[in-house]
C-alpha positions in Angstrom: -89.3 -19.7 -51.3 -88.6 -22.1 -53.9 -88.8 -25.7 -53.3 -87.7 -28.5 -55.8 -88.5 -32.1 -55.0 -86.7 -35.3 -56.1 -86.8 -38.8 -54.9 -83.9 -40.7 -53.8 -83.1 -44.1 -52.8 -83.3 -42.8 -49.1 -86.6 -41.2 -49.5 -87.4 -37.6 -50.8 -85.2 -34.7 -51.0 -86.6 -31.2 -50.7 -84.0 -28.6 -51.8 -85.2 -25.4 -50.4 -84.0 -21.7 -51.4 -84.4 -18.2 -50.6 -85.9 -16.8 -47.3 -88.2 -19.5 -45.6 -91.1 -17.9 -43.9 -93.8 -19.4 -41.5 -96.2 -20.2 -44.5 -93.3 -21.9 -46.3 -92.7 -24.3 -43.4 -96.4 -25.1 -43.3 -96.2 -25.7 -46.8 -93.4 -27.9 -46.3 -95.2 -29.9 -43.7 -98.5 -30.4 -45.7 -96.2 -32.0 -48.5 -94.4 -34.1 -45.9 -97.8 -35.3 -44.4 -98.9 -36.2 -47.8 -95.9 -38.3 -48.5 -96.3 -40.1 -45.3 -99.8 -41.2 -46.1 -98.0 -42.9 -49.1 -95.6 -44.8 -46.6 -92.7 -42.5 -47.2 -90.8 -41.5 -43.8 -87.5 -40.5 -45.0 -86.7 -36.8 -45.8 -83.8 -34.8 -46.5 -83.9 -31.0 -46.5 -81.2 -29.3 -48.4 -80.6 -25.8 -46.9 -77.7 -24.9 -49.2 -79.5 -22.3 -50.9 -81.3 -20.9 -47.9 -80.5 -17.4 -47.1 -82.6 -16.9 -44.0 -85.6 -18.4 -42.1 -88.0 -17.4 -39.5 -87.2 -19.1 -36.5 -90.8 -20.1 -35.8 -90.7 -22.6 -38.4 -87.9 -24.4 -36.5 -90.5 -25.8 -34.2 -92.5 -27.2 -36.8 -89.7 -29.2 -38.1 -89.0 -30.5 -34.6 -92.4 -31.7 -34.3 -92.4 -33.4 -37.7 -89.1 -35.0 -36.9 -90.6 -36.6 -33.5 -93.5 -37.9 -35.7 -91.3 -39.3 -38.5 -89.0 -41.0 -35.7 -92.0 -42.9 -34.3 -92.7 -44.2 -37.8 -88.8 -45.1 -38.0 -88.1 -42.6 -40.3 -86.6 -39.0 -39.9 -85.8 -35.5 -41.2 -82.2 -34.9 -42.5 -80.9 -31.7 -42.6 -78.1 -30.9 -45.0 -76.2 -27.8 -46.6 -76.9 -25.9 -43.2 -75.0 -22.4 -42.9 -73.0 -21.5 -39.6 -75.7 -18.8 -39.6 -78.8 -21.0 -39.9 -77.0 -23.5 -37.5 -76.9 -20.9 -35.0 -80.7 -20.2 -35.3 -81.1 -23.9 -34.6 -79.0 -23.6 -31.7 -80.6 -20.8 -30.2 -84.1 -22.4 -30.7 -82.9 -25.7 -28.9 -83.1 -27.9 -32.0 -79.5 -28.6 -32.5 -80.0 -31.9 -30.4 -82.8 -32.9 -32.4 -81.5 -33.3 -36.0 -78.4 -34.7 -37.4 -76.8 -32.0 -39.5 -74.7 -32.8 -42.5 -72.4 -30.5 -44.7 -73.9 -32.5 -47.9 -75.5 -35.6 -48.3 -72.5 -37.7 -47.1 -70.7 -35.8 -44.6 -71.9 -35.2 -41.0 -70.9 -31.5 -39.1 
């Protein structure tokens, strides 16, 4: 996985690409945790360049989303392909997240 990070007016944007493995989700989890210690609770994950992912990683995102909501923040998922969206649905996570086509449009 290649991950690019940038600041936005609404928190931090992580642009992900390639194939996401369990270890990639753990790395992402660690980066988000470090930023939470700094008082940042809004994150956008851009999946537009992600080709595939290991479904087990979705559960880590669900748990992180619950913790962020407890602090008034959240994880926002953008650029999800129909294939990846189906993986989220199969795991039962489609009701947890707000999916957007891009940074402005909801699915």
